[in-house]
C-alpha positions as CSV (number, residue, x, y, z in Angstrom):
1,M,0.0,0.0,0.0
2,S,1.4,3.4,-1.0
3,I,1.9,6.3,1.4
4,Q,-0.9,8.2,-0.5
5,Q,-3.4,5.4,-0.1
6,M,-2.5,5.1,3.6
7,A,-3.0,8.9,4.0
8,R,-6.4,8.7,2.3
9,I,-7.6,5.9,4.6
10,F,-6.3,7.8,7.7
11,L,-8.2,11.0,6.6
12,F,-11.3,8.9,6.0
13,F,-11.4,7.6,9.5
14,I,-10.6,11.1,10.9
15,F,-13.6,12.5,9.0
16,C,-15.8,9.6,10.1
17,Y,-14.9,10.3,13.7
18,A,-15.6,14.0,13.3
19,G,-19.0,13.2,11.9
20,L,-18.2,14.6,8.4
21,V,-18.5,11.3,6.5
22,H,-21.5,9.0,6.9
23,A,-21.1,5.3,6.0
24,M,-24.0,3.9,3.9
25,P,-25.9,0.9,5.2
26,D,-24.7,-2.6,4.5
27,W,-27.3,-4.0,2.1
28,H,-28.5,-7.6,2.3
29,W,-30.9,-9.3,-0.1
30,E,-32.8,-12.2,1.5
31,S,-35.0,-12.7,-1.6
32,D,-34.4,-12.4,-5.3
33,F,-34.9,-8.8,-6.4
34,S,-34.4,-7.4,-9.9
35,Q,-31.8,-4.7,-10.5
36,S,-34.4,-2.0,-10.7
37,E,-36.2,-3.3,-7.6
38,A,-32.9,-3.3,-5.7
39,A,-32.2,0.3,-6.9
40,G,-35.6,1.5,-5.8
41,L,-35.4,-0.1,-2.4
42,K,-32.0,1.4,-1.8
43,A,-33.2,4.9,-2.9
44,W,-36.2,4.5,-0.5
45,I,-34.0,3.9,2.5
46,E,-31.5,6.6,1.5
47,H,-34.4,9.0,1.2
48,V,-35.6,8.2,4.7
49,E,-32.1,8.4,6.1
50,S,-31.7,11.9,4.6
51,G,-34.5,13.0,7.0
52,L,-32.7,11.5,9.9
53,I,-29.5,13.3,9.0
54,T,-31.4,16.6,8.5
55,L,-32.7,16.3,12.0
56,F,-29.8,14.7,13.9
57,G,-26.7,15.1,11.7
58,S,-24.5,12.3,10.5
59,L,-25.3,9.0,12.2
60,P,-22.3,7.8,14.3
61,Y,-22.9,4.1,13.8
62,S,-23.1,1.6,11.0
63,Y,-26.1,-0.7,10.4
64,S,-27.4,-3.3,8.1
65,V,-30.6,-3.4,6.1
66,Y,-32.2,-6.8,5.1
67,F,-34.8,-6.9,2.4
68,H,-37.3,-9.8,2.3
69,R,-40.0,-10.2,-0.4
70,H,-43.5,-10.4,1.0
71,A,-46.6,-11.8,-0.7
72,K,-48.9,-9.3,-2.3
73,S,-50.2,-6.9,0.3
74,Y,-52.4,-3.8,0.5
75,E,-49.4,-1.8,1.7
76,P,-45.8,-1.6,0.5
77,V,-44.2,-2.7,3.9
78,P,-46.5,-5.1,5.7
79,W,-43.9,-6.0,8.3
80,A,-40.5,-4.7,9.6
81,N,-38.4,-5.1,12.7
82,T,-35.1,-4.1,14.2
83,D,-32.5,-6.4,15.6
84,K,-30.0,-5.1,18.2
85,R,-28.7,-8.4,19.5
86,G,-25.5,-8.4,17.5
87,E,-25.1,-6.0,14.6
88,R,-27.6,-3.2,14.4
89,A,-30.0,-4.2,11.7
90,V,-33.4,-3.6,10.2
91,H,-35.5,-6.2,8.3
92,F,-38.0,-5.0,5.8
93,Y,-40.6,-7.3,4.3
94,V,-41.7,-5.5,1.1
95,D,-44.2,-5.8,-1.7
96,T,-42.6,-4.2,-4.7
97,S,-45.8,-4.2,-6.7
98,H,-46.5,-0.9,-5.0
99,S,-45.1,2.4,-6.5
100,W,-41.9,3.9,-5.1
101,Q,-43.9,7.0,-4.1
102,S,-46.0,4.8,-1.9
103,F,-42.9,3.5,-0.3
104,K,-41.8,7.0,0.5
105,R,-45.2,7.9,2.0
106,D,-45.0,4.9,4.2
107,W,-44.1,5.5,7.9
108,T,-42.5,2.1,8.6
109,A,-38.9,2.9,7.6
110,P,-38.7,6.3,9.5
111,H,-40.1,4.4,12.6
112,E,-37.7,1.5,12.4
113,L,-34.6,3.5,11.6
114,T,-35.3,5.7,14.6
115,H,-35.1,2.6,16.8
116,L,-31.4,2.2,15.9
117,M,-30.5,5.5,17.6
118,F,-31.3,4.1,21.0
119,P,-30.2,1.0,23.0
120,Y,-32.4,-1.9,23.9
121,L,-34.5,-0.9,26.9
122,G,-36.2,-4.2,27.8
123,D,-39.9,-4.9,28.3
124,E,-40.2,-2.1,30.9
125,G,-39.0,0.4,28.4
126,R,-41.3,-0.5,25.5
127,W,-43.3,2.7,25.9
128,F,-40.2,4.7,25.6
129,A,-38.7,2.8,22.6
130,E,-42.0,2.7,20.6
131,G,-43.1,6.2,21.8
132,I,-40.0,8.0,20.5
133,S,-40.1,6.2,17.2
134,S,-43.8,7.0,16.8
135,Y,-43.3,10.6,17.7
136,L,-40.4,11.1,15.4
137,Q,-41.6,9.2,12.4
138,Y,-43.6,12.1,10.9
139,Q,-40.8,14.6,11.8
140,I,-38.4,12.6,9.7
141,M,-41.0,12.5,6.8
142,Y,-41.3,16.3,7.2
143,A,-37.5,16.7,7.3
144,N,-37.1,14.9,3.9
145,N,-40.0,16.8,2.3
146,T,-42.4,13.8,2.1
147,I,-45.2,15.5,4.0
148,S,-46.0,19.0,5.2
149,W,-45.9,19.9,8.9
150,S,-49.7,20.3,9.0
151,K,-50.1,16.9,7.5
152,G,-47.7,15.4,10.0
153,T,-49.5,16.9,13.0
154,A,-52.9,15.8,11.6
155,K,-51.6,12.3,11.4
156,L,-50.4,12.5,15.0
157,N,-53.8,13.6,16.0
158,E,-55.5,10.7,14.2
159,R,-53.2,8.2,16.0
160,F,-53.8,9.8,19.4
161,Q,-57.5,9.7,19.0
162,R,-57.4,6.0,17.9
163,A,-55.2,5.1,20.9
164,R,-57.5,7.0,23.3
165,A,-60.6,5.2,22.0
166,R,-59.3,1.8,23.1
167,R,-61.6,0.8,26.0
168,G,-61.0,-1.2,29.1
169,L,-57.5,0.1,29.9
170,N,-58.2,3.4,31.5
171,D,-56.9,2.3,34.9
172,I,-53.5,1.1,33.6
173,S,-50.7,3.6,33.0
174,I,-48.8,3.5,29.7
175,A,-45.7,2.6,31.7
176,D,-47.4,-0.4,33.3
177,L,-48.9,-1.4,29.9
178,S,-45.4,-2.0,28.7
179,L,-45.2,-5.2,30.8
180,I,-48.5,-6.6,29.7
181,V,-49.0,-5.3,26.2
182,G,-48.5,-8.8,24.7
183,Q,-51.4,-10.1,26.8
184,T,-53.8,-7.1,26.0
185,G,-52.8,-6.5,22.4
186,A,-53.0,-2.7,23.2
187,Y,-50.0,-1.8,21.0
188,V,-51.6,1.2,19.5
189,R,-52.3,2.7,23.0
190,L,-48.8,1.9,24.1
191,Y,-47.1,3.4,21.0
192,W,-49.0,6.6,21.0
193,G,-49.2,7.0,24.8
194,G,-45.4,6.9,24.6
195,A,-45.4,9.5,21.8
196,A,-47.6,11.8,23.9
197,Y,-44.9,11.7,26.6
198,F,-42.3,12.9,24.1
199,M,-44.6,15.6,22.8
200,H,-45.0,17.0,26.3
201,A,-41.2,16.8,26.9
202,D,-40.6,18.5,23.6
203,Q,-42.9,21.4,24.6
204,R,-41.3,21.8,28.0
205,L,-37.8,21.8,26.5
206,Y,-38.8,24.6,24.1
207,E,-40.6,26.7,26.8
208,E,-38.2,26.1,29.6
209,K,-34.8,25.6,28.0
210,G,-35.2,27.2,24.5
211,T,-34.3,23.9,22.8
212,R,-36.1,21.0,21.1
213,L,-36.2,17.2,21.6
214,S,-34.5,16.7,18.2
215,D,-31.6,18.9,19.4
216,I,-31.3,16.8,22.7
217,I,-31.3,13.6,20.7
218,K,-28.7,14.9,18.3
219,Q,-26.4,15.7,21.3
220,Y,-27.2,12.2,22.8
221,I,-26.2,10.3,19.7
222,H,-23.0,12.2,19.2
223,C,-21.9,12.2,22.9
224,C,-23.4,9.2,24.6
225,Y,-24.7,6.7,22.0
226,S,-24.2,3.1,22.9
227,A,-25.4,-0.1,21.4
228,R,-25.4,-1.8,24.8
229,G,-28.8,-2.2,26.5
230,T,-29.8,0.0,29.5
231,S,-32.8,0.7,31.6
232,V,-35.5,3.3,30.7
233,K,-34.8,5.1,34.0
234,K,-31.1,5.5,33.2
235,M,-32.1,6.7,29.7
236,M,-34.3,9.4,31.1
237,R,-31.7,10.5,33.5
238,M,-29.1,10.7,30.7
239,L,-31.5,13.0,28.7
240,D,-32.0,15.1,31.8
241,S,-28.3,15.5,32.1
242,I,-27.9,16.5,28.5
243,S,-30.7,19.0,28.7
244,E,-29.5,20.2,32.1
245,S,-33.0,19.7,33.5
246,K,-35.3,17.2,35.1
247,I,-37.8,17.5,32.3
248,F,-37.7,13.8,31.2
249,T,-38.2,12.3,34.6
250,E,-40.8,14.9,35.7
251,T,-42.7,14.5,32.4
252,Y,-42.7,10.7,33.1
253,T,-44.4,11.2,36.4
254,D,-47.0,13.6,34.9
255,T,-47.9,11.5,31.8
256,V,-47.1,7.9,31.3
257,A,-47.0,7.0,35.0
258,Q,-50.6,8.2,35.4
259,P,-53.5,5.7,35.0
260,V,-55.0,7.7,32.1
261,F,-54.0,8.3,28.5
262,P,-51.9,11.5,28.5
263,E,-53.5,14.8,27.5
264,T,-52.7,15.6,23.8
265,R,-55.0,18.4,22.6
266,K,-53.1,21.4,24.1
267,A,-49.7,19.9,23.5
268,L,-50.6,19.1,19.9
269,A,-51.9,22.7,19.3
270,W,-48.4,23.9,20.5
271,L,-46.6,21.4,18.2
272,S,-48.6,22.4,15.2
273,K,-47.1,25.9,15.4
274,H,-43.6,24.7,16.2
275,P,-42.1,22.3,13.6
276,P,-38.7,20.7,14.5
277,T,-35.4,22.5,13.9
278,L,-33.9,21.3,10.6
279,H,-30.1,21.5,10.3
């Protein structure tokens, strides 16, 4: 290897460390896809990732994307999941008979790629993990110009109303629901109850600290990101430390720890007038 080649490699790693170069995902094809299908699927994920980078800056970790062909479905991505046990990876089960525009309008990839920014939080932390991905999915779609901000907040309102309409769970907090959601099937209530927590935290950060949730997350992934699992309480304390506040732990007590679905009308009215900061 020449001195020039060694210098280029050295500079590449320096730039990566500084956050100036972002490595593309490692692509895996678990089914047979045509060349045009593969190009379309890559472009879809890269489009979603552009929203993440606009909100949070260059991502300080590598990850893999696995594509699986799914039988004909009424939606382009009928199933997806993240895997944090070894490599950080996302599996997408896709029906490529749908248009590429329908893939871009789908919320699944923004939701799943957001999961990769945070460690595994266990069953107790399901409300946090699913809540933050649910809250941010439309912000990512706004950041990459897929939807308008008014459309994003309208979609949030639809999800909140659907979650609140679930009967029979009004005496169980969203935090406690994390431990029994598999028995109750109340995933919609869990996801969007968690999202309501982050909306309240976002509002408080803006009003009390002059910052936004997306800015705190950006600081987190560049200062404190770890692939190792942790507890949801430690995660909240870390975000409190970054924001120099007690907003995350106090908002927990006021929202998802209460045996009611969190209030969303006033907080959503605030959010509709305050889109996230785009970098």
